[in-house]
Structure formats: structure tokens, C-alpha cells
C-alpha positions as CSV (number, residue, x, y, z in Angstrom):
1,M,152.0,46.9,172.4
2,S,151.3,44.8,169.4
3,G,147.6,45.6,169.7
4,N,148.3,49.3,169.9
5,G,150.6,49.0,166.9
6,N,148.0,47.2,164.8
7,A,145.4,49.7,165.8
8,A,147.7,52.6,164.8
9,A,148.5,50.8,161.5
10,T,144.8,50.3,160.8
11,A,144.0,53.9,161.6
12,E,146.7,55.1,159.3
13,E,145.6,52.9,156.5
14,N,142.0,54.1,156.8
15,S,143.0,57.8,157.0
16,P,142.7,59.8,153.7
17,K,146.0,60.3,151.9
18,M,147.2,63.8,151.6
19,R,146.9,65.2,148.0
20,V,150.3,65.6,146.4
21,I,150.9,68.6,144.2
22,R,153.8,68.1,141.7
23,V,155.7,71.3,141.1
24,G,158.0,71.6,138.0
25,T,161.1,73.7,137.9
26,R,164.5,74.1,136.2
27,K,167.4,72.3,137.8
28,S,169.6,75.3,138.3
29,Q,170.4,76.3,141.9
30,L,168.7,79.7,141.6
31,A,165.6,78.1,140.1
32,R,165.5,75.6,143.0
33,I,165.8,78.4,145.5
34,Q,163.0,80.3,143.9
35,T,160.8,77.2,143.7
36,D,161.5,76.2,147.3
37,S,160.4,79.7,148.4
38,V,157.1,79.4,146.5
39,V,156.5,75.9,147.8
40,A,157.2,77.1,151.4
41,T,154.5,79.8,150.9
42,L,152.0,77.3,149.5
43,K,152.7,74.8,152.4
44,A,151.9,77.6,154.9
45,L,148.7,78.4,153.0
46,Y,147.6,74.8,152.4
47,P,148.9,72.6,155.3
48,G,146.6,69.8,154.1
49,L,148.6,69.3,150.9
50,Q,152.0,67.7,150.1
51,F,154.3,69.2,147.5
52,E,156.8,67.2,145.3
53,I,159.4,69.2,143.4
54,I,160.3,67.8,139.9
55,A,163.4,69.4,138.4
56,M,164.4,69.2,134.7
57,S,166.8,70.8,132.2
58,T,165.5,73.1,129.5
59,T,166.8,74.0,126.0
60,G,168.3,77.2,127.4
61,D,170.2,75.2,130.1
62,K,171.6,72.8,127.5
63,I,172.8,75.2,124.8
64,L,175.6,77.3,126.5
65,D,177.9,78.2,123.6
66,T,175.4,80.4,121.7
67,A,173.9,83.8,122.5
68,L,170.3,83.5,123.6
69,S,169.2,85.9,120.8
70,K,170.8,83.7,118.2
71,I,169.4,80.3,119.1
72,G,166.3,81.0,117.1
73,E,164.0,79.1,119.5
74,K,161.2,80.4,121.6
75,S,160.5,79.5,125.2
76,L,164.1,78.6,125.8
77,F,163.7,78.1,129.5
78,T,160.1,77.0,129.6
79,K,159.3,74.6,126.8
80,E,160.2,71.4,128.5
81,L,158.3,72.4,131.6
82,E,155.3,73.4,129.4
83,H,155.3,69.9,127.8
84,A,155.4,68.3,131.2
85,L,152.4,70.4,132.2
86,E,150.5,69.4,129.1
87,K,151.3,65.7,129.7
88,N,150.1,66.0,133.3
89,E,153.5,65.1,134.6
90,V,153.4,68.1,136.9
91,D,150.5,70.2,138.2
92,L,152.1,73.6,138.1
93,V,155.5,75.1,137.3
94,V,157.5,78.0,138.8
95,H,159.3,80.4,136.5
96,S,161.1,83.7,136.6
97,L,158.6,86.0,134.8
98,K,161.4,87.2,132.5
99,D,161.8,83.7,131.1
100,L,158.1,83.4,130.0
101,P,157.3,84.0,126.3
102,T,155.3,87.2,125.5
103,V,152.3,85.1,124.5
104,L,151.4,82.0,126.6
105,P,150.5,78.7,124.9
106,P,146.8,78.0,124.5
107,G,145.2,76.7,127.7
108,F,148.0,78.1,130.0
109,T,147.5,80.7,132.6
110,I,149.7,82.6,135.1
111,G,148.0,81.6,138.4
112,A,149.9,83.9,140.7
113,I,152.8,86.3,140.8
114,C,154.9,86.7,144.0
115,K,156.0,90.0,145.4
116,R,158.7,91.4,143.2
117,E,162.3,91.4,144.3
118,N,164.8,94.2,143.6
119,P,164.3,95.0,139.8
120,H,167.8,96.5,139.3
121,D,170.7,95.1,137.3
122,A,174.0,94.6,139.1
123,V,177.6,94.8,138.0
124,V,179.9,92.1,139.3
125,F,183.6,92.9,138.8
126,H,186.6,90.6,138.3
127,P,188.6,90.4,141.6
128,K,191.3,92.6,140.2
129,F,188.8,95.4,139.5
130,V,187.0,95.4,142.8
131,G,186.4,99.0,143.8
132,K,186.1,100.1,140.2
133,T,182.9,101.3,138.4
134,L,181.9,100.9,134.8
135,E,183.0,104.5,134.2
136,T,186.5,103.8,135.6
137,L,187.2,100.5,133.9
138,P,190.1,100.6,131.5
139,E,189.5,101.3,127.8
140,K,188.3,98.3,125.8
141,S,187.4,96.3,129.0
142,V,185.0,93.5,128.2
143,V,181.7,93.3,130.0
144,G,179.7,90.1,129.8
145,T,175.9,89.8,129.6
146,S,173.4,87.5,128.0
147,S,170.8,90.3,127.5
148,L,170.6,92.5,124.4
149,R,168.7,95.0,126.4
150,R,171.4,95.4,129.0
151,A,174.2,95.6,126.4
152,A,172.3,98.2,124.4
153,Q,171.6,100.4,127.4
154,L,175.1,100.2,128.7
155,Q,176.8,100.7,125.3
156,R,175.0,104.0,124.9
157,K,176.4,105.3,128.2
158,F,179.8,103.6,128.3
159,R,181.4,104.0,124.9
160,H,184.8,102.9,126.1
161,L,183.7,99.4,126.9
162,E,183.1,96.2,124.9
163,F,180.1,93.9,125.5
164,R,180.1,90.2,124.8
165,S,177.7,87.4,125.4
166,I,178.2,85.2,128.5
167,R,176.0,82.1,129.1
168,G,175.4,79.7,131.9
169,N,173.7,79.7,135.3
170,L,174.9,82.2,138.0
171,N,177.5,79.8,139.3
172,T,178.9,79.2,135.9
173,R,179.1,82.9,135.0
174,L,180.8,83.9,138.2
175,R,183.3,81.1,137.7
176,K,184.0,82.3,134.2
177,L,184.5,85.8,135.6
178,D,186.7,84.9,138.5
179,E,188.9,82.2,136.9
180,Q,189.3,83.5,133.3
181,Q,190.7,86.7,132.1
182,E,188.2,87.4,129.3
183,F,185.7,89.5,131.3
184,S,186.4,92.6,133.5
185,A,182.8,92.5,134.8
186,I,179.5,90.9,134.1
187,I,175.9,92.1,134.4
188,L,173.5,90.1,136.4
189,A,170.1,90.6,138.0
190,T,170.3,91.9,141.6
191,A,167.4,89.7,142.6
192,G,169.2,86.5,141.6
193,L,172.4,87.5,143.5
194,Q,170.3,88.3,146.6
195,R,168.4,85.0,146.4
196,M,171.7,83.1,146.2
197,G,173.1,85.0,149.2
198,W,175.8,86.7,147.1
199,H,175.0,90.3,148.2
200,N,178.7,91.0,148.6
201,R,179.4,90.5,144.9
202,V,177.3,93.5,143.8
203,G,179.8,96.1,142.8
204,Q,177.4,98.6,141.2
205,E,173.5,98.6,140.6
206,G,172.1,99.5,137.4
207,G,162.9,90.2,128.8
208,C,166.4,90.1,127.9
209,S,166.4,88.9,124.3
210,V,165.4,92.2,122.7
211,P,166.6,95.8,123.5
212,V,163.4,97.0,125.2
213,A,162.5,97.7,128.8
214,V,159.6,98.9,130.9
215,H,159.2,100.2,134.4
216,T,156.0,100.8,136.4
217,A,155.3,102.8,139.5
218,M,152.1,103.5,141.4
219,K,151.7,106.7,143.4
220,D,148.6,108.5,144.7
221,G,146.3,106.6,142.5
222,Q,148.4,107.2,139.4
223,L,150.0,104.3,137.4
224,Y,153.2,105.6,135.7
225,L,154.5,103.4,132.9
226,T,157.9,104.1,131.3
227,G,159.0,102.2,128.2
228,G,162.2,102.4,126.2
229,V,163.7,100.9,123.0
230,W,167.5,101.0,122.1
231,S,169.6,100.2,119.1
232,L,172.2,97.5,119.6
233,D,175.1,99.9,119.7
234,G,173.2,102.3,122.0
235,S,173.4,105.2,119.5
236,D,169.6,105.5,119.1
237,S,166.9,105.2,121.7
238,I,163.3,106.2,122.4
239,Q,162.0,106.6,125.9
240,E,158.5,107.8,126.9
241,T,156.4,107.8,130.1
242,M,152.6,107.8,130.3
243,Q,150.2,107.7,133.2
244,A,146.6,106.7,134.0
245,T,144.4,107.0,137.0
246,I,143.8,103.6,138.6
247,H,140.9,103.7,141.1
248,V,140.6,100.6,143.3
249,P,137.5,100.9,145.6
250,A,137.9,99.9,149.2
251,Q,135.2,97.2,148.9
252,H,134.8,95.2,145.7
253,E,134.7,91.8,144.2
254,D,137.7,90.0,142.9
255,G,138.7,90.5,139.2
256,P,137.8,88.0,136.5
257,E,139.9,84.9,136.6
258,D,139.3,83.8,133.0
259,D,139.8,87.0,131.0
260,P,142.1,86.1,128.1
261,Q,142.9,89.8,127.5
262,L,144.6,90.0,130.9
263,V,147.4,87.5,130.0
264,G,145.9,84.9,132.2
265,I,147.0,86.7,135.4
266,T,144.6,86.3,138.3
267,A,144.9,89.5,140.4
268,C,143.2,88.9,143.7
269,N,141.1,91.8,145.0
270,I,141.7,93.9,141.8
271,P,138.4,94.4,139.9
272,R,138.1,94.4,136.1
273,G,138.2,98.2,135.7
274,P,141.7,98.9,137.0
275,Q,143.1,95.9,135.2
276,L,141.7,97.0,131.9
277,A,142.9,100.6,132.6
278,A,146.5,99.3,133.2
279,Q,146.3,97.1,130.1
280,N,145.1,100.1,128.0
281,L,147.9,102.2,129.3
282,G,150.4,99.6,128.2
283,I,148.9,99.5,124.7
284,S,148.9,103.3,124.5
285,L,152.5,103.5,125.4
286,A,153.5,100.8,122.9
287,N,151.6,102.7,120.2
288,L,153.3,105.9,121.2
289,L,156.8,104.3,121.0
290,L,155.9,102.8,117.6
291,S,154.7,106.1,116.3
292,K,158.1,107.6,117.2
293,G,160.1,105.0,115.3
294,A,160.5,102.0,117.7
295,K,159.7,99.5,115.0
296,N,162.5,100.7,112.8
297,I,165.0,100.5,115.7
298,L,164.0,97.0,116.5
299,D,164.0,95.9,112.8
300,V,167.6,97.1,112.4
301,A,168.5,95.4,115.7
302,R,167.1,92.2,114.5
303,Q,168.9,92.4,111.2
304,L,172.2,93.1,112.8
305,N,171.8,90.3,115.3
306,D,170.9,87.8,112.6
307,A,173.9,88.9,110.5
308,H,176.3,88.2,113.4
């Protein structure tokens, strides 16, 4: 037995060690759930690799008494993870795409995007208002959200409600809703609630630091892109939809992996032509919105937000 044991030990010592991939993530429960899901997918694709999850707190996690739009800092939920990546403390990081800055730091790339979850917003009501809707909440009811975009959209439709900032991870926000009397309801992402297993808390379905939004849909070879801009009080808005033909041949080579104009996204099996067509559609829609006064709306929104 000792001989077998020594032989096993020797074989183990001589066998090549599995490469360890260090994956950075935020410490919140939702971030860990999302990261665990990504790592599980990677393990299935690369069984010869080991994965170590390294969790850390970010600026956005630490500053909880100030609205996100007023902190005056970029990359609130990504900067610490970016620094860890720069210092080779992690090999890759997992983010919610909404938390990423519009422009990635030099040398960074989005290596992959997982299939999108439900893109809708959800209303979660205080227990005493279960069964209500936003329309039927009492006059001056307070609705909490950390997103200027959500507040602007809802203020336009529900004039009888008041909207205030609420900060913290999902657990913290739900606790504030349930245990305090300040909020009648809060607005959260449906995807987050579903990942946390809190489907039953969704009472109504409906880049968070500016009042802009975009939605895309692909149908019969046509890419439809809808964009909108809202004033903070919801009194003014611009919404437009444009479309472009996106032809993806049945047989083709993969798209370019190092094209800086494509925001670093490596889209497997999508050639350069369709990617550029989609990019140009986005640019055209942005220019259309700007030509109709979007810049003025955003300038006023920024001034009002800074003043408060």
C-alpha cells in the first residue's frame, strides 16, 4: 500500500498543474450569482482549466448615501476591478453591461456578452400596497429608483407620484422598502430579481445615470433601433426609431477581433459588414436625436441635477 501511495504521489507531482483563471467580481450577492453563472459556463467549455473567483468592493458599493448621478465619479462599479486587471491581480472580470462606462479604458476589451436576460424594469411594492399598480398608488406616493432614466420616464406618465433616489444592493433596497415607510414602491431590473429568485416580488413590469434609453430588435433581416431622451421631470421627450438591413450570410468567417471601432466586442460568427452596419445605424439614430434637440434636453437635465 505504501508503494502504491508513493507511486500515486509521484505521478501526481509529475502531472502538469491545471491553469488557474482568476475572475474578478463585485462582492454583492447578485454580482456573485452572475459571476458563478459565467464561471459555470466557462468550466463546461474549458474543463482543463480551474477558476478562482476574487470578489471586491467598488466605489459604488461604498458610497450609499448619495445619488449615483451626483457622485461625480466615472466607472463607479468597475474602477477597482479595472485596476486589479491592470495590475494582473485577476485575468478577467464579470460586469453587468449597464455598469460599464461608455468608453472603455485603453487596452481593455469586452471579450464576450452572455445571452441577455429580461430587459424590462419591474415595480416592487411595499407590502401594504401589494395588488396596486403605479396608476392606482395614492397621490404623492414616493417611488424609489437610483436611475435618472427610470425616474424621467415614469414621471412623464405618472404625474401624481414622487420619485426619490434609493441606493444599495438589491437586498438593502428591498429591506428599506419593507421595513421603512418612506417608499410605496421601488423600481428594479427584472433580470436582477429573477437571478436572485425573487420572481414573486415583481408587482408590475415596465445606463441608468442619464435619462436616455435604447432598444433593439431583429426581424426578417431588419435591425430596428429605438432611442429616447427625457427631461428629468418627464415634461419633454424625443423618441425615434430607425432600421437597417443586416445581412449575415450562412457561411462566412468570424468578424474582426481587434477592431477598436466596435467597442472591443468580439462577436463570434458575425462578419465585419453587419457589425459596421449596426454601428452606423446607432450613429445615425444618435445624430437624428441630436438634430431634434436631444442635446438641449440633456444639458438642462445635467444642470438641474448638478444644482440639486
